[in-house]
C-alpha positions in Angstrom: -315.6 31.7 -137.4 -316.5 28.3 -138.7 -314.5 25.2 -137.7 -313.3 24.9 -141.3 -311.9 28.4 -141.4 -310.3 28.0 -138.0 -308.5 25.0 -139.4 -307.5 26.7 -142.6 -305.7 29.7 -140.9 -303.2 27.6 -138.9 -302.4 25.6 -142.0 -301.7 28.7 -144.0 -299.5 30.1 -141.2 -297.6 26.8 -140.9 -297.0 26.7 -144.7 -295.7 30.3 -144.7 -293.4 29.6 -141.8 -292.1 26.5 -143.5 -291.2 28.4 -146.7 -289.6 31.2 -144.6 -287.6 28.6 -142.6 -286.4 27.0 -145.8 -285.2 30.3 -147.2 -283.5 31.2 -143.9 -281.8 27.8 -143.8 -280.3 28.5 -147.2 -278.9 31.8 -146.1 -277.5 30.3 -142.9 -276.0 27.4 -144.8 -274.3 29.6 -147.3 -272.8 31.8 -144.6 -271.7 28.7 -142.6 -270.1 27.1 -145.6 -268.4 30.3 -146.7 -266.9 30.7 -143.2 -265.8 27.0 -143.1 -264.1 27.4 -146.5 -262.2 30.4 -145.1 -261.3 28.7 -141.9 -259.9 25.6 -143.5 -256.6 27.4 -144.1 -255.8 27.0 -140.4 -256.2 23.2 -140.6 -254.1 23.1 -143.8 -251.4 25.1 -142.2 -251.4 23.0 -139.0 -251.3 19.7 -141.0 -248.5 21.1 -143.2 -246.4 22.0 -140.2 -247.1 18.7 -138.5 -245.8 16.8 -141.5 -242.6 18.8 -141.3 -242.3 18.1 -137.5 -242.9 14.4 -138.0 -240.3 14.2 -140.7 -237.8 15.9 -138.5 -238.4 13.5 -135.6 -238.2 10.6 -138.0 -234.8 11.7 -139.3 -233.6 12.3 -135.8 -234.7 8.8 -134.7 -233.0 6.9 -137.5 -229.7 8.8 -136.9 -229.8 8.6 -133.0 -227.3 6.4 -131.0 -228.5 3.8 -128.6 -228.6 5.8 -125.3 -231.0 8.4 -126.8 -233.0 6.0 -128.9 -235.9 5.6 -126.5 -236.4 9.4 -126.2 -236.1 9.9 -130.0 -238.7 7.1 -130.6 -241.1 8.7 -128.0 -240.8 12.0 -129.8 -241.5 10.4 -133.2 -244.4 8.4 -131.8 -246.0 11.5 -130.4 -245.6 13.3 -133.7 -247.3 10.4 -135.5 -250.2 10.7 -133.0 -250.5 14.4 -133.8 -250.5 13.6 -137.5 -253.4 11.2 -137.0 -255.3 14.0 -135.3 -254.7 16.4 -138.2 -255.7 13.7 -140.7 -259.0 13.2 -138.9 -259.6 17.0 -139.0 -259.0 17.1 -142.7 -261.4 14.1 -143.2 -264.1 15.8 -141.1 -263.7 19.0 -143.1 -264.1 17.0 -146.4 -267.2 15.3 -145.1 -268.7 18.6 -143.9 -268.2 20.2 -147.3 -269.7 17.3 -149.1 -272.8 17.3 -146.9 -273.2 21.1 -147.1 -272.9 21.0 -150.9 -275.4 18.2 -151.3 -278.0 20.0 -149.2 -277.4 23.5 -150.3 -277.4 22.7 -154.1 -280.4 20.4 -153.8 -282.4 23.0 -152.0 -281.3 25.7 -154.4 -282.5 23.5 -157.4 -285.9 22.9 -155.7 -286.4 26.6 -155.0 -285.4 27.5 -158.5 -288.3 25.4 -159.8 -290.6 27.8 -158.0 -289.3 30.9 -159.8 -291.9 31.8 -162.5 -289.9 34.4 -164.4 -287.7 32.6 -167.0 -284.9 35.2 -166.9 -284.6 35.1 -163.1 -284.7 31.3 -163.1 -282.0 31.2 -165.8 -279.8 33.6 -163.9 -280.2 31.7 -160.7 -279.4 28.4 -162.5 -276.2 30.0 -163.8 -275.3 31.1 -160.3 -275.9 27.6 -159.0 -273.7 26.1 -161.7 -270.9 28.5 -160.7 -271.1 27.5 -157.0 -271.5 23.8 -157.9 -268.3 24.0 -159.9 -266.5 25.5 -157.0 -267.8 22.8 -154.7 -266.6 20.1 -157.2 -263.1 21.7 -157.1 -263.1 21.5 -153.3 -264.2 17.9 -153.3 -261.6 16.8 -155.9 -258.8 18.6 -154.0 -259.9 16.9 -150.7 -260.0 13.5 -152.4 -256.4 13.9 -153.7 -255.2 15.2 -150.4 -256.9 12.5 -148.4 -255.5 9.7 -150.6 -252.0 11.1 -150.3 -252.4 11.7 -146.6 -253.6 8.2 -146.0 -250.6 6.8 -147.8 -248.3 9.0 -145.8 -249.9 7.9 -142.5 -249.4 4.3 -143.4 -245.7 4.9 -144.0 -245.4 6.7 -140.6 -247.3 3.9 -138.9 -245.2 1.2 -140.5 -242.0 2.8 -139.3 -243.3 3.3 -135.8 -244.4 -0.4 -135.6 -241.2 -1.7 -137.0 -239.0 0.3 -134.6 -241.3 -0.4 -131.6 -240.9 -4.1 -132.1 -237.1 -3.8 -132.3 -236.1 -0.6 -130.4 -232.4 -1.1 -131.0 -229.7 0.4 -133.2 -230.0 -2.8 -135.2 -233.8 -2.3 -135.7 -233.5 1.4 -136.6 -230.6 0.8 -139.0 -232.7 -2.0 -140.6 -235.5 0.6 -141.2 -233.0 3.1 -142.6 -231.6 0.5 -145.0 -234.9 0.2 -146.8 -236.4 2.8 -149.2 -239.3 3.6 -146.8 -237.7 6.8 -145.6 -237.1 8.1 -149.1 -240.7 7.1 -150.1 -242.1 8.8 -147.0 -240.3 12.1 -147.7 -241.5 12.0 -151.3 -245.0 11.3 -150.3 -244.9 14.1 -147.7 -244.1 16.6 -150.5 -247.0 15.3 -152.6 -249.4 15.6 -149.6 -248.3 19.1 -148.9 -248.9 20.0 -152.6 -252.5 18.6 -152.4 -253.1 20.4 -149.1 -252.3 23.7 -150.7 -254.7 22.9 -153.5 -257.4 22.3 -150.9 -256.8 25.8 -149.5 -256.8 27.3 -153.0 -260.1 25.6 -153.9 -261.6 26.5 -150.6 -260.7 30.1 -151.1 -262.3 30.0 -154.5 -265.5 28.6 -153.0 -265.5 31.2 -150.3 -265.3 34.0 -152.8 -268.2 32.4 -154.8 -270.4 32.4 -151.7 -269.3 35.8 -150.5 -271.9 38.6 -150.5 -269.3 40.5 -152.6 -269.1 37.8 -155.3 -268.7 39.4 -158.7 -271.6 39.4 -161.1 -271.9 36.6 -163.6 -270.2 37.0 -166.9 -272.3 38.5 -169.7 -273.4 35.8 -172.1 -273.6 36.1 -175.9 -277.4 36.0 -175.7 -277.4 38.9 -173.3 -275.1 40.9 -175.6 -277.4 40.2 -178.5 -280.3 41.3 -176.4 -278.5 44.6 -175.6 -277.8 45.2 -179.3 -281.4 44.4 -180.2 -282.6 46.8 -177.5 -280.4 49.6 -179.0 -281.8 48.9 -182.4 -285.3 49.1 -181.2 -284.6 52.5 -179.6 -283.3 53.7 -182.9 -286.5 52.6 -184.6 -288.6 54.5 -182.0 -286.7 57.6 -182.6 
């Protein structure tokens, strides 16, 4: 074998392996994203429950007498820390989904350009648009939830700082006399609503990525084509 041929064979093999790896990565990425979308319900549930727990400890603290105030504050502070941890999880989930969607949809578009058959390419484009719309729904729900959650965390943190600086009945009653408790409770309900929307949108994405995803809706052009086909068969007869 000539040196030129010996060089050509490895290059062909490398190119083939590269294409295969790209396709495999798409499959793996789809499966990982689908599973993540299904698993997000656990983080949503945990965050929802922690919001309730933090509100309870907040209400207990502002209604506690002096001797138990330190203990009530410690419980509230611990719940705020747990809320911070849940908020970080939700942020990480949002970042993961955005990264996955950018890579997955970009690679899908690139590979679509390699499809020579126009019908197959159009069908693949339609499937990509469906998945893209589901991703956009997830991103929007995460944005709303994170904005509301950040606002809620600022309220929790402000209360903790104010009480920590004046851990007395006077200090606690001063906090209770403001509208911050009412605003925190209202913001908590808003956050819970957006968290549930994250779960709903994530479930919708998981269904779109599932191997059992339903077929694409029949378009008008497809219907016309079917009618035309039937007409042609009548002519043949």
